[in-house]
C-alpha positions in Angstrom: -16.2 -59.3 -7.5 -14.7 -60.7 -10.6 -15.1 -59.1 -14.0 -14.7 -61.0 -17.3 -13.5 -59.2 -20.4 -13.8 -60.9 -23.8 -11.8 -59.4 -26.7 -9.2 -58.6 -24.0 -6.3 -58.5 -26.3 -8.0 -56.0 -28.6 -7.7 -52.2 -28.8 -10.6 -51.5 -26.4 -10.5 -54.8 -24.4 -7.0 -54.0 -23.2 -8.3 -50.7 -21.9 -11.3 -52.2 -20.2 -8.8 -54.5 -18.4 -6.4 -51.6 -17.5 -9.3 -49.5 -16.2 -10.7 -52.3 -14.0 -7.2 -53.0 -12.6 -6.7 -49.2 -11.9 -10.0 -49.5 -9.8 -8.7 -52.3 -7.9 -11.0 -54.9 -9.4 -10.4 -58.6 -10.0 -10.0 -59.1 -13.8 -10.4 -62.3 -15.8 -9.6 -62.1 -19.4 -10.8 -64.4 -22.0 -8.8 -65.2 -25.1 -8.4 -68.0 -27.5 -4.6 -68.2 -26.9 -3.5 -67.2 -23.4 0.1 -67.9 -24.2 0.1 -64.8 -26.5 -2.2 -62.5 -24.5 0.6 -60.3 -23.0 -1.7 -58.8 -20.3 -0.7 -57.0 -17.1 0.3 -58.8 -13.9 -2.6 -59.5 -11.9 -4.9 -60.5 -14.7 -6.3 -64.0 -14.6 -6.1 -65.1 -18.3 -8.5 -68.0 -19.3 -9.0 -69.8 -22.6 -12.3 -69.5 -24.3 -14.0 -68.7 -27.6 -17.2 -66.8 -28.0 -18.2 -68.8 -31.1 -18.2 -72.0 -28.8 -20.3 -70.9 -25.8 -19.6 -74.0 -23.8 -15.9 -73.0 -23.4 -17.2 -69.9 -21.4 -18.9 -72.1 -18.6 -15.6 -72.2 -16.4 -14.7 -68.6 -17.3 -18.0 -67.4 -16.0 -17.7 -68.8 -12.5 -18.1 -66.2 -9.8 -18.2 -63.4 -12.4 -20.2 -60.2 -11.6 -19.8 -58.2 -14.7 -19.2 -59.3 -18.3 -17.8 -57.2 -21.2 -18.7 -58.6 -24.6 -17.7 -57.8 -28.2 -20.0 -58.6 -31.0 -17.6 -60.3 -33.5 -15.7 -63.5 -33.3 -13.8 -66.2 -35.2 -10.9 -65.6 -37.6 -12.7 -63.2 -39.9 -14.6 -61.0 -37.3 -17.8 -62.4 -38.4 -20.8 -61.2 -36.3 -21.5 -63.6 -33.4 -24.6 -65.7 -33.7 -24.1 -67.4 -30.3 -25.6 -64.5 -28.3 -28.7 -66.3 -26.9 -26.3 -69.1 -25.5 -23.9 -66.6 -24.0 -26.5 -64.5 -22.3 -28.2 -67.7 -20.9 -24.9 -69.0 -19.6 -24.1 -65.5 -18.1 -27.5 -65.5 -16.3 -27.1 -69.0 -15.0 -23.7 -68.1 -13.7 -25.1 -65.1 -11.6 -23.6 -62.3 -13.8 -25.3 -59.1 -12.8 -24.1 -56.8 -15.5 -23.1 -56.9 -19.1 -21.5 -54.1 -21.3 -21.4 -54.7 -25.1 -18.9 -52.8 -27.4 -21.0 -51.7 -30.3 -19.3 -52.5 -33.6 -21.2 -50.0 -35.8 -24.7 -51.3 -35.9 -27.2 -53.9 -34.5 -25.8 -57.3 -34.3 -27.3 -60.7 -33.2 -25.4 -60.7 -30.0 -26.4 -57.2 -29.1 -30.0 -58.2 -29.8 -29.8 -61.2 -27.5 -28.2 -59.1 -24.7 -30.9 -56.5 -24.9 -33.7 -59.4 -24.9 -32.1 -61.1 -21.9 -32.6 -60.9 -18.1 -29.2 -59.4 -17.2 -28.7 -55.6 -16.8 -26.9 -54.2 -19.9 -25.1 -51.2 -21.1 -24.2 -50.5 -24.7 -20.9 -48.8 -25.3 -20.9 -47.0 -28.8 -17.7 -45.3 -29.6 -17.0 -43.3 -32.7 -13.8 -43.4 -34.6 -10.9 -44.6 -32.4 -7.8 -42.3 -32.2 -5.8 -45.6 -32.5 -7.0 -46.0 -36.1 -4.4 -43.2 -36.8 -1.6 -45.9 -36.4 -2.6 -47.0 -39.9 -0.7 -44.0 -41.1 2.5 -44.8 -39.2 4.5 -46.6 -41.8 3.8 -44.0 -44.4 4.7 -41.2 -42.1 8.0 -43.0 -40.9 9.1 -43.8 -44.4 7.7 -41.0 -46.5 6.8 -38.2 -44.1 3.5 -38.1 -45.8 -0.3 -39.1 -45.4 -2.4 -39.8 -48.4 -6.2 -39.8 -47.7 -9.5 -39.0 -49.4 -11.9 -36.3 -47.9 -9.3 -34.5 -45.9 -11.8 -32.0 -44.7 -14.1 -34.6 -43.2 -14.7 -34.2 -39.5 -14.4 -36.8 -36.8 -15.0 -36.5 -33.1 -12.5 -39.4 -32.5 -12.2 -40.9 -29.1 -9.3 -42.1 -27.1 -9.5 -45.9 -26.8 -8.6 -45.5 -22.9 -11.8 -43.5 -22.6 -13.8 -46.2 -24.1 -12.5 -48.7 -21.6 -13.0 -46.2 -18.7 -16.8 -45.8 -19.5 -17.1 -49.7 -19.9 -15.5 -50.2 -16.7 -17.7 -47.7 -14.7 -20.8 -49.4 -16.3 -19.6 -52.7 -15.2 -18.5 -51.9 -11.7 -21.2 -49.3 -10.6 -24.9 -49.3 -10.3 -27.1 -46.8 -12.4 -26.1 -47.6 -16.0 -28.5 -50.5 -16.8 -30.3 -50.1 -20.1 -28.3 -47.2 -21.3 -26.7 -46.6 -24.6 -23.5 -44.4 -24.4 -22.3 -42.8 -27.4 -18.7 -42.0 -26.8 -16.7 -39.2 -28.4 -13.5 -37.3 -27.9 -13.5 -33.6 -26.7 -13.1 -32.1 -30.2 -14.0 -32.6 -33.8 -10.9 -32.7 -36.1 -10.3 -32.9 -39.8 -7.6 -35.1 -41.4 -5.7 -31.8 -41.8 -5.9 -31.2 -38.0 -4.8 -34.8 -37.2 -1.7 -34.5 -39.5 -0.9 -31.1 -37.8 -1.0 -32.5 -34.3 0.9 -35.7 -35.2 3.6 -33.5 -36.7 3.9 -31.4 -33.6 4.1 -34.5 -31.5 6.8 -36.2 -33.4 8.7 -33.0 -34.0 8.9 -33.2 -37.9 6.6 -32.1 -40.6 4.2 -34.4 -42.4 2.9 -33.8 -45.9 -0.7 -34.3 -46.8 -2.0 -35.6 -50.2 -5.7 -35.6 -50.8 -6.8 -38.7 -52.9 -9.9 -38.7 -55.0 -12.5 -41.2 -54.1 -11.5 -43.3 -57.1 -7.8 -43.3 -56.1 -8.7 -44.3 -52.5 -11.0 -47.0 -53.7 -8.3 -48.5 -55.9 -5.8 -48.3 -53.1 -8.2 -50.3 -50.9 -8.8 -52.8 -53.6 -5.2 -53.4 -54.1 -4.8 -54.0 -50.4 -7.4 -56.8 -50.6 -10.4 -55.0 -49.3 -13.7 -56.4 -50.6 -16.1 -54.3 -52.7 -18.7 -54.1 -50.0 -16.3 -52.6 -47.6 -14.7 -50.2 -50.2 -18.3 -48.8 -50.7 -18.9 -48.6 -47.0 -15.6 -46.8 -46.5 -16.2 -44.2 -49.2 -19.7 -43.5 -47.8 -18.6 -43.2 -44.2 -15.7 -41.0 -45.1 -17.5 -39.0 -47.6 -20.8 -38.7 -45.6 -19.8 -39.0 -41.9 -23.1 -39.2 -39.9 -23.8 -36.6 -37.2 -22.9 -39.1 -34.5 -19.5 -39.5 -35.8 -18.6 -35.7 -36.0 -20.6 -34.3 -33.0 -18.9 -34.0 -29.7 -20.9 -35.3 -26.6 -19.9 -35.3 -23.0 -20.4 -38.8 -22.1 -16.8 -39.5 -20.9 -17.0 -36.7 -18.5 -20.6 -37.5 -17.3 -19.8 -41.2 -16.8 -16.3 -41.1 -15.4 -16.1 -37.7 -13.8 -13.2 -36.4 -15.8 -12.8 -34.8 -19.3 -12.3 -36.9 -22.3 -8.6 -37.2 -23.5 -7.6 -35.0 -26.5 -5.9 -36.2 -29.6 -2.8 -34.2 -28.7 -2.5 -36.4 -25.6 -2.9 -39.5 -27.7 -0.3 -38.3 -30.1 2.3 -37.5 -27.5 1.8 -40.9 -26.1 2.3 -42.6 -29.5 4.8 -40.3 -31.0 7.6 -42.8 -31.3 5.3 -44.8 -33.7 5.5 -41.9 -36.2 9.1 -41.0 -36.0 11.9 -42.1 -38.5 13.7 -45.3 -37.1 17.4 -45.6 -37.4 
């Protein structure tokens, strides 16, 4: 069987590829620029663009399972080509589709759910990898500055997202299911900073920004007003799904979800002072 992974060079896509390879599956990775993909040996890298469905025709030949993302193009706009993609997948004989949910319903997700191919929705909460956004400030200033430092997140290791998607692609029994995916614990920003400090072996200061200070920082970084409002809302009023631990990873994969301490140990060098 061959599995086609779109978004294969992204944070989650790379993990879907890695998990399928670990299972001994044949993996084909779709990317707009194969020369820059830098994927593991054994992966067949093919050129294609989800915003141009006809480019998928050769990539879908002989494919059993298809992993989809819901955004495409230079600015990560929601894909509007869902009906064409689903029709091409069905015509090619694809049996299963997984969709990485991007935070809410999208045209592609709607098309997949309305189509004739078995589908599974993979819906992760905050990625542990998002913590890398702090890396430069921690390396250069030994400090994190964030609003709402007591907010709680059941953040998930990106490898666990990839593992759930791989199981849903390769095994029966997951059709029509929506899998909310979290880590094994709910952590505050204070908790995350403490864990990172222990992993890198050096203290990290924490400064709490006001909502106004955070908004101004994001605006200076070029964030549009709509996104600034969204960030203030989701950080200040994290929905229950984002802060409540569920056992999806263990139920689907048969092993416990990875902890943030494990993630931090694996990425400690990213937060250490460089000579």
